[in-house]
N, C-alpha and C positions, 0 to 999 in steps of 0.2 A: 642534396636533392635540388633540382631546378625549381626555383620559386617564381618563375616568370611565365610559366606555361598557362594554358587555358584553364579556367575553373571547371569543375565537374558539372556537366550539363544534366538536363533532365534525362532520365533513363539510366543514370549512374546507379551503381550498387551501393546501398547504404547499410552499414552494420549498426545495429541498435543493441546496445547492452542495456540491461534494466528493463526489458520489454514486459516483464511480469509486474513491474511497479506502476505507480500512479502516472508519472509523466511518460515513461516509455510506452505503456499500453495505449496512451492516447496519441502519441507521436506517430506510431506505425501507420495507422490508417490515413493520417494527414500526408505522410510521405508518399504512400501509394496513390492517393488522389492527386498529388502533384506530379505524378508520372515517374517516380523513382522506383527502382527495384529494392527490396528490403530483405536482409538476412538478420534474423534474431538469434542471439546467443543466450542460452539460459541453462542454469544448473539442472533444472527439472523441466525439460521441454514439454512434458505432458500438461503442465500448467497453462500452456498457451493453446492447447489443442482445441478448446471450445470457444475461443475468441472468433467473432464473425469474420475476421480478416485472415485467420490462420491458413486457409487454403491458398492465399495469394502471396505468401512469403515463404522463404526458406528458413527452417528452424533447426539450429544445431545445438548440440549439447556442449557446454563449455563454461568456463569461469574466468574472470579477469585476473585471478591469482594463479591460474594454471597455464604455464607457458605453451605446452603442446596443443591443448584445445584452442587457446587464443590465437596461436599462429595459424592453425587451420582455418579458423573463423575469419581471419584477416585476408585470406587469399582472394585476390581480384577485387577488393573493396576500394572504392574511391573516396567515400565519406564515412567516418567512424564516429558514432555518437557515444560519448561516455556519460552514462546517466545512472551510475551506481554510487551509492554512498550510504553508510550506516548512520542512522540517527542515534549515536551513542551506543554502538554495538560492543560494549565491554571495554575494559581498561586498555586493551591493545588496539583499539580501532584506528587510531591515528597512524600507527606503524603499518597496519594492514592496508589502509588507504594509500599511504606513501608507496608501498611496495607494488600495489596493483596499478597505480597511475604510472609509475616508472616503467613497468613491464608493458603496459598498454602503449605508451609512447614509443618505446624501443621497437616493438613488433610492428607498429603502424609505420614507422620509418623504414623498417626492413621490407615491408610489403609494398612500399611506395604509395601509401595512402595519400590522397591529394589534400584532405582536410580532416582535422579532428574538431568536433563540436562538443563543448562541455557546458553544462548548466550548473553554476555554482551559486554561492550566496553573496548578496550585496554587503560589503564591509563598510563600517562607518569611517568617515573622513577623520584623519588625524589621530586615530587610535592605533597604537603599536600592536603588532601581532600578539605579544605576551599578555595583553589585556583583553584579547578576544576570547570568547568561549572556545573550549576544545573543538566543538563541532564546527563553528565558523572558521576557526583557524585552520582546521584540516581541509575544509572545502577550498579555502584560499590557497593552501599549499598545493592541493591537487591541480588547481588551475595553473600555478607557476610551473609545476613539473611538466604538464602537457605543453605549455608554451616553450619550454626548454627542450622539447623532444626532437626538434629539427623538422617537424611537420607543421605546415601552416595551420594555425589553430585559432578557433573562435571560442572565447570564454564569455558566456552570458552570465551576468550576476543579477539575481532577483532577490527581493525581500519577501514579503508575504504574498503567497499565490492564492488567489481567490477562485475557486472552482468547486463544483459539486464533488464531494468525496475527498477533497484535499484535507490534510491534517489541520492546516491553518483555518480553513473554512469550518470544519467540524468543531474545532475548539471555539471559534467565534460564535457559531450557531448555538451550541449547547449552553455556553456561558450566558449568552444574552436571553435565550428563551427560558432557561430554568431559574434565573436569578433576577427578579425585578429590582432587588436591592442588593448591591454588591460592595463588599469591602475588598478592595483590589490592591495588587502590588503597585508600586509607584511607576513601573514601566508603562502603565496604561496612558501616561502623559507624554510618552516618547513619540516623536514624529516618525512616521513611516510612509513609504510610497508603495502601496500594494499594487499588484498587477493581476489581470484576469488570465485564467488558464488559456483562453483562446489567443490572447496576445503572445503569451509565452510560446505556444505551439507555432504561431505565425513566424516568430523570430527564429525558432529552431529550424523550421523548414527552410526559411529564407537564407539561413547561414550556410546551407549546403551549396549554394550557388555563388558564394562570394568569390571575387577575384583571388588568385593565388598569392598576391602580394599583401593581402589583408591578414594580419597576424597580431591579435591584440585582445584585450578585454573590452566588453561593452556593458554599461549599466542599463538595465531594462526595468521600466516601471510603468505604472498606469498614469492616468490623467490627473490624479489627485494626490496631494501631500496632506496628511492629516494624522491625528493621534489615534492610538488604538481605542481610546475612550470614544472619540468621534466615530470610529468605525463601528463600535458596538451600538451606538445610538442610531447610526444609519441602518444597520441591520434591523434594529427594532422597528424603525419606520417602514422599511421595505416589507417586513414580515407582518405588519399590521399590529404591532405590539405597542403598549404605552411607553413613553420614554423611561429609560432605566435610571435609577438613582445609583450613581457610581461614586464611591468614597475611597480614593487612593490613600494608602498608608505606607510608610517607609519600613515597617517592621517585618513585612513578608519577604523572607530570603528567597533565593532561587529554588532551594530545596522545598521550602513551604509552598512556593508558587506552583511548582510542578505537582506536588501532592494535592494541592487545592484543585488544579486543573484535572488531575486524574480522578478526583472524587466526584466532580460535577459532570465531566464529559466522558465519552468513550475512549478518548486518547489516553493511553497509559502514561504514567509518570516518566518512564524511560524515554518516550518520544516528546512528552510535554516539556521536559526540562530543556533540551536544546532549542525548542521553539521559543520558550520564555527567555532563554539566554540571548537569543538573537534579537530580542526586543529591548535589551538593556540600553543599547546605544541607538542614536538616530541613524536610520538607514534610508537615505534619500539619494536619488540618482544625481551624480555630478555632471553628467553629460547625456546626450541623446543621439550620439553619433551613429547608432545602429540604423537610424532612418535614412542615412546615405546609401545603405546597401539593401535594406529591407524597408522600402518606403511605406509610410503610414497613409492610408486612405482617409478621407474625411470621417471624423468620429473615431479615429484610432490614434493611440490606444484608448480603449473604452474607459469610462468613468467607474469609480468604485460602486456607485449606486447601480449601474447597469450590470456590472459583474455580479453583484449580490442578487439582483433580480433573476439573472440567467441561472445562477447556481441554485437558488431556492426553487425555481421552476422545475429544474431537472430532478431535484430531490422529491418534490411533491408529485411529479409525474412518473416517478420510479424509473428514470432514464439515466441513472448514474453508471457510466461505462467502466470506470476504474475508481478505486478508493485508496485512501492512505494505507489501508490494511491489505491492499493487493500484494504488496511486498511482504515477505516473511519478516516477522518480528525478530530483531537481534536476540540471539540466545534461545530461540524456539527450536525444538527438535525438528529435523528435516529427514530423518531416515525413513525410507518407505517401508510399508508392511512386508515382512518376509513372506515370500510366496512358496518357498520350498516346504512341503508338508512335514519333512523330516529335518526342519531347520536346526542347525547345530549351533545357533548363536546364543544358547543359554536358555534359562527359564522363560516360558511364555504362558502367563496365566490367562485363562479365558472364562468368560461368563456368557453362556448361550441361552437364548430364549426363543420360543417358537409359538406362534398363534395361528389357528385357523380363523380366517376372516370371512364374514358373510358380506362380501363385497367383491367387485371385479378387481383384477390386478391394476387396472387403470385408476380406479378410485383409491386403492391403497397407495399407489405410487404418488398420487397428488398429495396425500398426507405426508408421506416420507420426504418428498422433495421440498415441502413447505415447512419443514421442521426448523426450530430455532427462531431467533429474532422475536417479533411480536407474538408468534404462535407458541413460543416456549418449547419445552422438552417433554411434555405430556406426563410428568410425574413430579410430585412434591416441589412446586415452584420455589418454596422457601429454601429447600435444601440446595437447589441449583443456584439460587441467589447468594446463599451463604458461601458456597464453593467459589463463586465468582468474586465475592468480596475478599475472601481469603487470598485468592490469587493476586488481586490488585495490591493487597497489603505487602506481598513479598515481591512486588515489581512486575507482576505478570499482566497480561492483557485484560483479564477479567471477562465477564459475560456480556459486555455491552457493545461489542463491535457490531452486532446485528448482522444483517444480510445486505448484499449489494442489490438483490432483486427479490421482491416479496414472494415470487412463485417459482422462479427458475434458478438452478444452481449450475455452475460450470467448474471444471477442474481448476484448482488454484484459488477459488473464492475463499475468503474468510467467512466464518460462520460462528459468531460469538467467540468462544475460546477454542474453536476447532478450525481446521483448514480442510477443504474438500480435496482429498487425495485422489479419489476416483469417483466418477459418476457414469453409469451406463443407464441411460434413460429407460425407465420402465422396469429396471432389474436390480441395480445395485447402487448404493451410496456408501462410500467409505470416507470417514473423517479421521484426521490425525490431530491429536490434542496439541495445542500450543500453550497450554497452561504450564505453570511451573510444577514439575513433578520429578520424583527421583527415579525416572525411567521414561520409556516411550509408551504411548497409549493410543489406541484406535477404537473407533466405534463403527461397526459395519451393519448395514441394514439391507436385506434382500427381499425382493418381491417375486413370488412364483405363482403360477396358475395352479389351482387345486380343484379342478372340475368346473362345470358350467356355472358361471356367475359367482365363483368363489376364488379366493386367493389364500396363499399361505405367507405369513410374515416370519422371517428369520432374522434374529438380532444377535450380534456377537460383539462383546467388549473384550479387548485384548490389552495386556499390559506386559511389557518387557522391563523388569526391574533392573536398576543400576545399583549394585552393591547391597549390603545388608539393609540399608535404609529403604531401598526399593521393595524388598521382600516384606519388611515390617509395614510399609505403607499399604500394600495390597491386603495383607491379612487384617490390618486395622479397619479397613473400609469394607471388606467383603461381607460382614454381617448386614450391611445396609443395601447390598445389591438386590436382594429379593424385593425390597420396597421400591428402590429407585429404578433398576433396570427391569424388574418384573412388572412394576406398575407402568413403566413406559411402554413396554410391548403390549400390554392389555389395552391401554388407553389409545395407542395408535390404531389398534384393530377396531376399537369401538368408534373412533373418529372416522375411519374409513367407511364403516357400515352406516354411519349417519350422513355420509357425503354422497348424495345421489349423482349419477352421471350428468355432466353439464353444469354442476353447481359452481357458483362463483368461487374463485380461489383467493 
């Protein structure tokens, strides 16, 4: 490939993988605002349907491990963003990442893509790959594979990313807010160079316009170098909290650290562990060459204090556009609900409830769409909490992911230990379980008109068991369905009847 031609200009077609995730979901509108055309590739295109920018982009079904769909997605692309990576997605995740990156590079070269842009992790100086965590080692390897693809490539390497909804920010926020006194792992004394999400996005967008002879890695970081302990104290100051008493101890292993984080924060241990592992070594930028190609304006990159202020403001104003949980949790079920009424896929257990509601369909829908998070699940809060704790004990996400928005849901949103699989405003909400189960489970809620000023609420729980254990699970919990699901239907109906038109949500 000729590596001396012009760089892709504005108006070029950019392919964004990982658009359903935290970074990708924020990058897409930034590229559009910069004048680029965008094509998003997603395994489940429906999860992008309700994003405010969805009508401005081309959305195609595909997967970075599937050669046919990825080749089609690459057609006509000038800039390809590789933003997919599993935070510890099972024992084989390194091989999966290796295979996906290799295929991505090969197909990008075949399609004569002008540039690949990859966001990886900042690696510590002087630490051999064998001593890196599997997560950080894999991200580093993916960068090398893309650089070896024969396509001009920009690899951006960042440490802790501070932004509303990021896993790093949520971990920091909950640890600091919930624990005025902390016995912490020794890595809280490690020096880091966090970076604000807006600076990450600025560098990602700017990388699309780099000259074609630029082919290398860039360290990207914010204005400050500090310890994680300092960062927690700064968060406390920004949030108006008293200074925290932080006592580092050497006895907390990485496993204990991740379990401790999973206990205190909504971030599950499966994601907390790679985050904690990445903090074992000092991660500070060794150069700032990116500024030669993406110049910093005065005040850029922004300070950690400003990044924390901006992130906290968005949380408090409920303007979090994407969250760490936007991407599917590794190991969570992803099969859609079978729509064939004579589905031949095996047993499908159901629990159906129906309630006449002395309220308008609009009033009832407000309650249905506001379910979960702080509003709870309208039956036996202790039982739901226990189920969430049990899920976390076996490595699941638990019940504390909450909601992205307090009043509105969109397809693809995480909702406690559910994922919004389908939402038809005013009519239907279908949730798919992402808890650890011996099968696949859905919860479906429908709203129908039932005469003047009245509505009908229909609720259906479905379970497709996997093996004998799945059947045993259903029959062991079915005696509680009358209390849990029956109570849920009745209480949703009552809540709607108490919710007059125009009430605050």
